[in-house]
Backbone as a chain_set.jsonl record, in Angstrom:
{"seq": "MSISLPQLISLVFGLIVIAKTLTDYKNKKENRRMFSFWLLLWIAIIIVAFYPMLINEIIARFGAGNYTIGQIAGMGFVFTMFVVYRIYVKANRLEKQLNELIRDIALRDVKKGRKRH", "coords": {"N": [[76.215, 127.798, 94.357], [77.524, 124.716, 94.83], [79.777, 122.755, 93.46], [80.01, 119.055, 94.14], [82.563, 116.839, 93.972], [81.675, 113.499, 93.433], [79.218, 114.997, 91.536], [80.855, 116.152, 89.832], [82.047, 114.202, 88.585], [80.417, 112.906, 87.594], [79.027, 114.551, 86.459], [81.076, 115.229, 84.014], [81.465, 112.705, 83.003], [78.834, 111.531, 82.087], [78.365, 113.696, 80.049], [81.192, 112.865, 78.517], [79.891, 110.296, 77.167], [77.574, 111.414, 76.275], [78.215, 112.847, 73.954], [80.013, 111.076, 72.744], [78.078, 109.675, 72.415], [76.338, 110.649, 70.614], [77.762, 111.094, 68.62], [78.547, 108.856, 67.394], [75.888, 107.987, 66.449], [75.642, 110.207, 64.362], [77.26, 109.928, 62.673], [75.963, 106.662, 61.5], [76.577, 104.698, 63.42], [75.101, 103.754, 65.342], [71.842, 103.161, 65.832], [68.997, 105.603, 66.186], [67.185, 104.466, 68.552], [68.976, 103.927, 70.302], [70.471, 105.471, 70.648], [68.512, 107.43, 71.676], [68.261, 106.436, 74.655], [70.779, 106.017, 75.498], [71.204, 109.0, 75.554], [69.118, 109.64, 77.566], [69.3, 108.331, 79.324], [72.329, 108.88, 80.784], [71.464, 111.726, 80.871], [69.261, 111.396, 82.977], [70.936, 109.728, 84.952], [73.106, 112.091, 85.193], [71.296, 114.449, 86.432], [70.355, 112.737, 88.596], [72.88, 112.897, 90.179], [72.408, 115.367, 90.658], [70.545, 115.93, 92.241], [70.188, 114.117, 94.539], [68.443, 113.553, 96.388], [65.763, 113.077, 94.892], [65.664, 110.27, 94.516], [64.634, 109.132, 96.563], [62.153, 110.287, 96.856], [60.688, 109.388, 94.215], [61.175, 106.638, 95.107], [59.112, 107.076, 97.361], [57.215, 107.534, 96.167], [55.984, 105.265, 94.582], [55.451, 103.454, 96.64], [57.384, 102.14, 98.126], [58.328, 102.686, 100.68], [60.201, 101.422, 102.314], [62.652, 101.043, 101.682], [65.996, 102.021, 101.418], [68.589, 105.217, 100.487], [70.996, 103.756, 99.903], [70.336, 100.995, 100.115], [69.248, 101.408, 97.07], [71.283, 102.148, 95.503], [72.973, 99.937, 96.321], [71.841, 97.751, 95.074], [71.953, 98.721, 92.288], [75.257, 99.119, 92.452], [75.254, 95.459, 91.905], [73.083, 94.899, 89.912], [74.876, 96.39, 87.806], [77.396, 95.039, 88.193], [76.615, 92.069, 87.652], [75.615, 93.078, 84.525], [78.521, 93.524, 83.652], [79.328, 91.164, 84.077], [78.295, 89.526, 82.503], [79.426, 91.184, 79.867], [81.577, 90.615, 79.798], [81.92, 87.91, 79.302], [81.015, 87.685, 77.086], [82.371, 88.423, 75.047], [84.702, 87.275, 75.684], [83.502, 84.496, 74.983], [83.28, 84.992, 72.033], [86.095, 86.303, 71.523], [87.306, 83.787, 71.389], [86.046, 82.623, 69.227], [86.593, 84.209, 67.864], [89.507, 83.586, 67.461], [89.424, 81.167, 66.657], [88.541, 81.227, 64.198], [90.428, 82.431, 62.633], [92.937, 80.74, 62.793], [92.146, 78.88, 61.739], [90.926, 79.986, 58.787], [93.79, 80.134, 58.179], [95.212, 78.203, 58.48], [93.732, 76.903, 56.079], [94.98, 78.17, 54.177], [97.478, 77.584, 54.5], [97.428, 74.852, 53.661], [96.483, 74.745, 50.999], [98.759, 75.945, 50.011], [98.807, 78.99, 49.684], [100.938, 81.915, 50.848], [100.355, 84.986, 53.169], [100.33, 88.479, 52.997]], "CA": [[75.871, 126.513, 94.026], [79.269, 124.407, 94.712], [79.964, 121.124, 92.532], [81.022, 118.179, 94.782], [83.531, 115.335, 93.07], [80.756, 112.622, 92.617], [78.568, 115.471, 90.856], [81.268, 116.488, 88.151], [83.085, 113.238, 88.15], [78.827, 112.223, 86.701], [78.788, 115.64, 84.663], [81.926, 114.813, 83.162], [81.549, 111.067, 82.027], [77.981, 112.238, 81.323], [78.64, 114.548, 78.832], [81.364, 112.061, 77.141], [79.15, 109.33, 76.864], [76.04, 112.173, 75.562], [78.813, 113.819, 72.849], [80.577, 109.832, 72.177], [76.769, 108.465, 71.614], [76.057, 111.661, 69.287], [78.817, 110.963, 67.642], [78.251, 107.694, 66.56], [74.115, 108.686, 65.769], [75.769, 110.804, 63.55], [78.145, 108.496, 61.964], [75.252, 105.791, 61.288], [77.151, 103.456, 64.18], [74.047, 103.917, 66.584], [70.623, 103.835, 66.037], [68.159, 106.005, 66.974], [66.518, 103.847, 69.372], [70.092, 103.431, 71.166], [70.725, 106.876, 71.275], [67.136, 108.025, 72.479], [68.153, 105.424, 75.462], [71.722, 106.414, 75.999], [70.705, 110.17, 76.134], [67.835, 109.613, 78.491], [70.199, 107.486, 80.325], [73.305, 109.836, 81.03], [70.346, 112.788, 81.674], [68.695, 111.129, 84.41], [72.343, 109.761, 86.42], [73.085, 113.735, 85.662], [70.147, 114.854, 87.287], [70.321, 112.565, 89.805], [73.764, 113.028, 90.832], [73.166, 116.748, 91.59], [69.346, 116.297, 93.204], [69.92, 112.589, 94.875], [66.536, 113.622, 96.754], [65.079, 112.905, 93.897], [65.339, 108.761, 94.155], [63.645, 109.448, 97.872], [60.538, 110.874, 96.429], [60.519, 108.34, 93.297], [60.658, 105.399, 95.778], [57.873, 107.229, 98.376], [55.599, 107.386, 95.232], [55.465, 103.829, 94.092], [54.956, 103.023, 97.548], [58.414, 101.137, 98.586], [59.346, 103.373, 101.025], [61.581, 100.404, 103.321], [64.03, 101.199, 100.82], [67.298, 103.372, 101.858], [69.152, 104.97, 98.82], [72.142, 102.487, 100.175], [69.748, 99.909, 99.503], [69.182, 101.197, 96.133], [72.747, 102.056, 95.265], [73.886, 98.427, 96.218], [71.11, 96.793, 94.222], [72.052, 99.279, 91.367], [76.021, 97.956, 91.96], [74.691, 94.425, 91.748], [72.707, 94.956, 88.412], [75.749, 96.83, 87.073], [78.312, 94.001, 87.886], [76.171, 91.428, 86.691], [75.681, 93.286, 83.426], [79.854, 93.594, 83.494], [80.403, 89.753, 83.693], [77.818, 89.157, 81.186], [79.545, 91.463, 78.353], [83.121, 89.807, 80.085], [81.604, 86.559, 78.975], [80.571, 87.487, 75.45], [83.865, 89.477, 74.709], [85.185, 86.243, 76.154], [83.492, 83.931, 73.85], [83.754, 85.911, 70.565], [87.365, 86.221, 71.261], [87.557, 82.746, 71.088], [85.298, 82.102, 68.099], [87.584, 84.557, 66.403], [90.729, 83.04, 67.376], [89.503, 79.386, 66.217], [88.505, 80.99, 62.667], [91.567, 82.816, 61.944], [93.756, 79.537, 62.969], [91.036, 77.658, 60.018], [91.6, 80.817, 57.655], [95.865, 80.371, 58.406], [95.458, 76.679, 58.299], [93.181, 76.636, 55.154], [95.652, 79.178, 53.436], [98.81, 76.849, 54.017], [96.795, 73.771, 53.327], [96.688, 75.541, 49.56], [100.558, 76.504, 49.745], [98.904, 80.04, 49.636], [100.623, 82.719, 52.07], [99.566, 85.864, 53.584], [101.364, 88.877, 53.496]], "C": [[77.237, 126.039, 93.455], [78.622, 122.84, 94.417], [80.746, 120.369, 93.58], [81.801, 117.057, 93.48], [82.145, 114.931, 92.87], [80.047, 113.577, 91.472], [79.402, 115.897, 89.462], [81.748, 115.556, 87.818], [81.167, 113.084, 86.734], [78.992, 113.01, 85.284], [79.618, 115.316, 83.476], [81.608, 113.246, 82.41], [80.259, 111.186, 81.363], [77.97, 112.665, 79.903], [79.827, 113.997, 77.731], [80.668, 111.35, 76.895], [78.416, 109.756, 75.698], [76.851, 112.087, 73.695], [79.349, 111.999, 71.89], [79.085, 109.616, 71.09], [76.034, 109.487, 69.971], [76.93, 111.365, 68.105], [78.41, 110.145, 66.333], [76.851, 107.344, 66.323], [74.884, 109.164, 64.286], [76.465, 110.749, 61.954], [77.192, 107.217, 61.373], [75.593, 104.536, 62.16], [76.065, 103.136, 64.92], [72.709, 104.452, 66.036], [69.777, 104.603, 66.733], [67.458, 105.433, 68.467], [67.656, 103.819, 70.491], [70.624, 105.092, 71.529], [69.795, 108.071, 71.604], [67.907, 107.814, 74.01], [69.174, 105.24, 75.77], [71.414, 107.746, 76.267], [69.732, 110.404, 77.278], [68.708, 109.458, 79.29], [71.06, 108.246, 80.953], [72.649, 111.024, 81.711], [70.513, 112.796, 82.799], [70.127, 110.697, 85.114], [72.714, 111.505, 86.245], [71.938, 114.181, 86.938], [70.043, 114.428, 88.892], [71.639, 112.726, 90.47], [73.958, 114.594, 91.595], [71.668, 116.986, 92.136], [69.239, 114.386, 93.474], [68.73, 112.496, 95.687], [65.239, 113.004, 96.143], [64.321, 111.099, 93.995], [64.484, 108.701, 95.037], [62.351, 109.827, 97.224], [60.618, 109.779, 95.121], [59.918, 107.104, 94.059], [59.149, 105.865, 96.652], [56.712, 107.013, 97.192], [55.033, 106.314, 94.744], [55.325, 103.072, 95.928], [55.992, 101.782, 98.545], [59.301, 102.231, 99.337], [60.21, 102.712, 102.405], [62.911, 100.641, 102.862], [64.497, 102.342, 101.444], [68.337, 103.382, 100.425], [70.394, 104.431, 98.955], [71.675, 101.586, 99.602], [69.965, 100.039, 97.802], [70.501, 101.109, 95.101], [73.628, 100.615, 94.944], [72.665, 97.481, 95.312], [71.913, 97.87, 92.455], [73.903, 98.561, 91.095], [75.707, 96.386, 91.587], [74.491, 94.087, 89.997], [74.381, 95.397, 87.703], [76.73, 95.369, 87.385], [77.791, 92.31, 86.946], [76.035, 91.819, 84.8], [77.556, 93.41, 82.746], [79.836, 92.062, 82.958], [79.451, 89.255, 82.612], [78.695, 89.684, 80.104], [80.896, 91.24, 78.927], [82.655, 88.404, 79.018], [81.72, 85.913, 77.647], [81.646, 87.906, 74.614], [84.033, 88.162, 74.613], [85.255, 85.083, 75.202], [83.975, 84.586, 72.247], [85.216, 85.89, 70.341], [88.25, 85.105, 71.02], [87.252, 82.017, 69.672], [86.363, 83.155, 67.412], [88.581, 84.271, 66.314], [90.861, 81.952, 66.395], [89.028, 79.83, 64.668], [89.578, 81.797, 61.824], [92.554, 81.905, 62.13], [92.854, 78.972, 61.684], [91.447, 78.096, 58.924], [93.147, 80.01, 57.489], [95.647, 78.645, 58.129], [95.034, 76.22, 57.067], [94.358, 77.641, 54.054], [96.737, 78.252, 53.175], [98.669, 75.222, 53.475], [97.095, 73.907, 50.991], [97.999, 76.083, 49.29], [100.14, 78.573, 48.966], [99.956, 81.119, 51.191], [100.194, 83.915, 51.755], [100.462, 86.814, 54.234], [100.727, 90.058, 54.563]], "O": [[77.887, 126.395, 92.472], [77.68, 122.151, 94.807], [81.854, 120.748, 93.957], [81.414, 116.732, 92.358], [81.372, 115.685, 92.28], [80.182, 113.105, 90.343], [78.9, 115.982, 88.341], [82.106, 115.598, 86.64], [81.043, 113.168, 85.512], [79.058, 112.742, 84.084], [79.216, 115.154, 82.324], [81.608, 113.033, 81.197], [80.27, 111.007, 80.145], [77.626, 112.052, 78.892], [79.797, 114.309, 76.54], [80.448, 111.651, 75.722], [78.353, 109.189, 74.607], [76.392, 111.582, 72.671], [79.097, 111.787, 70.704], [78.928, 109.483, 69.877], [75.541, 109.165, 68.89], [76.692, 111.435, 66.899], [78.137, 110.367, 65.153], [76.693, 106.187, 65.931], [74.703, 108.533, 63.244], [76.308, 111.207, 60.823], [77.877, 106.604, 60.555], [75.099, 103.449, 61.863], [76.076, 101.942, 65.222], [72.413, 105.627, 65.817], [69.707, 104.382, 67.943], [67.307, 106.227, 69.396], [67.248, 103.682, 71.644], [71.049, 105.582, 72.576], [70.1, 109.253, 71.759], [68.19, 108.845, 74.62], [69.224, 104.24, 76.487], [71.286, 107.875, 77.485], [69.704, 111.503, 77.832], [69.01, 110.378, 80.05], [70.591, 108.477, 82.067], [73.013, 111.404, 82.824], [71.22, 113.453, 83.562], [70.461, 111.507, 85.979], [72.566, 112.179, 87.264], [72.047, 114.118, 88.163], [69.823, 115.087, 89.908], [71.457, 112.675, 91.686], [74.771, 115.028, 92.412], [71.419, 118.135, 92.499], [68.518, 113.594, 92.866], [68.047, 111.472, 95.697], [64.176, 112.611, 96.623], [63.179, 110.715, 93.741], [63.396, 108.254, 94.673], [61.478, 109.007, 97.508], [60.511, 108.791, 95.848], [58.8, 106.609, 93.916], [58.177, 105.111, 96.612], [55.618, 106.463, 97.321], [53.835, 106.244, 94.468], [55.01, 101.883, 95.967], [55.598, 100.916, 99.326], [60.417, 102.637, 99.012], [60.728, 103.385, 103.296], [63.982, 100.494, 103.452], [63.878, 103.312, 101.881], [68.734, 102.488, 99.677], [71.082, 104.637, 97.955], [72.252, 101.13, 98.614], [70.598, 99.19, 97.175], [70.693, 100.291, 94.201], [74.409, 100.255, 94.062], [73.015, 96.345, 94.995], [72.367, 97.119, 91.592], [74.163, 97.824, 90.144], [76.211, 96.229, 90.474], [75.177, 93.468, 89.183], [74.959, 94.506, 87.081], [76.613, 94.56, 86.464], [78.348, 91.697, 86.036], [76.313, 90.981, 83.941], [77.781, 93.379, 81.537], [80.181, 91.709, 81.83], [79.951, 88.498, 81.78], [78.912, 88.845, 79.23], [81.639, 91.974, 78.275], [83.286, 88.148, 77.993], [82.072, 84.837, 77.163], [81.65, 87.626, 73.415], [83.614, 87.636, 73.582], [86.276, 84.63, 74.685], [85.044, 84.458, 71.651], [85.678, 85.555, 69.25], [89.419, 85.145, 70.633], [87.926, 81.142, 69.128], [86.929, 82.793, 66.381], [89.09, 84.487, 65.213], [91.782, 81.713, 65.614], [89.082, 78.929, 63.831], [89.603, 81.819, 60.594], [93.474, 82.287, 61.406], [93.441, 78.714, 60.633], [92.07, 77.438, 58.091], [93.369, 79.309, 56.502], [96.334, 78.175, 57.223], [95.638, 75.237, 56.635], [94.111, 77.433, 52.866], [97.071, 77.991, 52.02], [99.584, 74.548, 53.001], [97.713, 73.257, 50.149], [98.2, 76.687, 48.237], [100.816, 79.213, 48.161], [99.619, 80.97, 52.366], [99.754, 84.227, 50.649], [101.122, 86.649, 55.26], [101.484, 90.715, 55.279]]}, "num_chains": 1, "name": "protein.A"}
């Protein structure tokens, strides 16, 4: 069995994420629910990378036989871009709030005559 480049990339990324998630779970940075979610998701991604025809079988079982793998991948890409956009918006909002908080603390310290080192 030879491994294709997409399969290899999926396997490497999957193992990296699984290892990182396991480390975070052991260090109590992640709860059991999130650990289980990411573990199952990346195992599924690795399985689908090695057996892409599983998607067609799943689609056929649910009676939605009119979709192609390309359409499913396209919907996945759109969903991924939506999630990336939401993360960007949230991170940008948090960065602005953090900058405002730091500015307020610095101004308060200046008004009180204290210096920060």
